[in-house]
Steps between C-alpha positions, in 0.01 A plus 500: 500500500748666273474530125821302461347208693186515288705496177702209638176313584362562149823369344482193733140428399585537132792266542269243661256527206784451256622197696150355495483524116861388442458180704147424387364517852133569582541652850776658710470627857778695682522688828769769527599612850617861544521491876278460802134543404596606147469261208378454148302191409452434128306230318527479122253274323480418130157407366430346161500838321617765743765535772398697811714640778355565845676643800342366817462748784705462819545732801723798411559344160633671189239482228614458144256432218608411152299410202662193350523466123257240366651170410446332167128510437337193349192547283182487702298184462160549333327443832714728716282572803642847546367601163146369566250781521356359826833469673528636856857607546699563818512862607812433714782259592415271790375161608161369381237362737182348354320501838476728807698257718665163467242218469211738428285474188656688202348839404412358155531181296493422130141540380402737778294813421663813635368856536708805415694604812472156668826383662649220284827457678754669734851615427730539800758775447723627780290328769182665371208291370366670183155378388484481123153571360350365182534780239174383332206266560518164331599135534839383619636300206856430620706556817861542388679524837553263795430582863804623685715561192676830409357713222654791302345829400283460191497118516165339398313367806172373356263528203153638554263499205 
C-alpha cells in the first residue's frame, strides 16, 4: 500500500462523509475495487449526534481511518441514558447479542440482579464474540439495545443501578 493510495482513500472517505451530510442521509456504504483481491469497503453512518466512519476489513485491503467531524449536535434530553451514572457503554463497535445463541435465554432481563463481572451481553466484532461484563453489581433497570443490532463505541447499552 502506497502513501498516495492511503491519502486518496482518506480523501474518498471524507468526500463520502460530506455527501452524507449534504444530502441529509443517515447511512452510506461503498465498495471500491482496486484490482483482484484488493478493495476498500467503507460504511459511513450518521447517528443522532455523531457521525462515524468505519472501514470494513477485506483481504489485502487498504485501510484508511478518518475521524469525521461531528454533525450538528442537538441538546441532550434530560433523561439521556448515556449520561446516567449507571450506564454500561459499549467498549467497541460491533453487533449486540443478548444471549449466547439464537433462541437461548438472554443473559439478563430488566429487574435482574447482576454481580460485578457477570456477562450481561456479547458484542461480535470481526467474527470474535466479546463477552461484556457488568462493571458493577446491581439491578438492571433498562436495556437500551436490541438483539442483533449494530452498536457504536461508547453507545449506552443498559442501565445498572
